[in-house]
Steps between C-alpha positions, in 0.01 A plus 500: 500500500368221725143534649488612865506204743204571727144459389212640706147410485186647681311203657219661705231637485470446121624193316880448442643763278871572414640832566834659378841303567777618704875432553462405869256396770584832672422701189167312467398587861602854451255528201206340692271672757642495849402197686600177685715239332629151549751302300514125418679273251404210298627132517492300195350790289149490650547379859455742789520462876238630757333748248199533738734627766655762261149624421409530848805693570407733233171570654660544838759750370222693326302520826802637679552768237121589555419373144281198598376269235439136419662271235304212342748218545345284212534793262842591603608145441350496151654842419848380609473178320398684183775750529757235565376315180528808300859577602606125504836554676682203622473648849339833610509755776170649560395811680140560593414863560151567674367855470133419596297405310767466235748199506807497280733206401852586384702199371885485395717191425669366807827322554592368855821620658812294432523164703841620638339777692284249697820273554738794599257769642483870425604814662268781636548843642294680773304827414351758718172487324149362575148496365256755625210262488689165558205268466374636163673386186476854349601575134645826619792308670607357174690810374655544844630131478618544143701806605661325789593202282682726275719613790596162628863401480604257209444142591236574768167320456283687733453801732375422849270774652593614844258671741595807718541259801754284302254220422581320164148491361503360134659547168412739218303222336547212740452395865796423725551223740803431738602191698668564837575228763251254322203749493357648179429882526298728275315822555126470502338833583671735272543301173314379206327162562624361179346174366845353454591611852199323638583181299862518644370522856259213428782263400756634765286480812523103521875534464598764765348740752376832350499849667315770312737755626753695285875454528660840567773620274743487788431129531579412145854401594360240735254345238582139405299485179268722294286497194255709303192402339285617209286353216794535250780390732305248715738432793834657423786454751683819615875456589617845534341824635671839489819323392511270814449137461183343649610214728796323321412670170339187349150377454390348833333160556173648628465732200550198271245295682240787467589542123429118452173512693396802300579333170277203610218732592506672160479152331194410709321831475541577127178552301480519125283769353 
């Protein structure tokens, strides 16, 4: 019987120590104290992008959950470097969990999505679901998201959360963007301020106008292009929502331009631990 894939380490307040292993990141999170979390991936085994921004997001989410605390960035970097060296995967997906004053690092081997999904795009469906505390990345939402993923139709990549007013907010584990009449739109006030989302906005703003206003579910048939963002998916084109094509049902030119700019940013920003 193979060893479980996910290794979990406690990084703060004591020195790095390994805890029990689990089959999935969700199982690891369920075994840890309730807290805030953020997820990132490696590039080239030990390379990461905007780690400081991820750590700041952890502190912000903990504050929103009324569990304030501070993370020593240098100590967190050293701990992550040591954990990655111990596991020695070709590439890793990493989840930090912050339950002040304790910081945990869970690591699993990571394989990017197939290249054809970026060339052809993916399908999504809308869900009448939203986060209760939309700005805090709370470990309590992980079980809700996992249950929702289990109910998605075959071949669907992501479920898009829809508010009571019909606004398409974000994905179960992603942020959502739509392009209509040459304007990029994304909800701002009621979604997680994901690190990958902020990077996508950073590279998109020089390319086309941005409105931080959600597309409504009733507007989806009028959308020309769409994509979702997350640390594991990066910028992933969406060509079908609720069994209806987005635009002409193919990856659009502006989405491709944003994907190219995003890849260039990753190459510039990568730091090796």
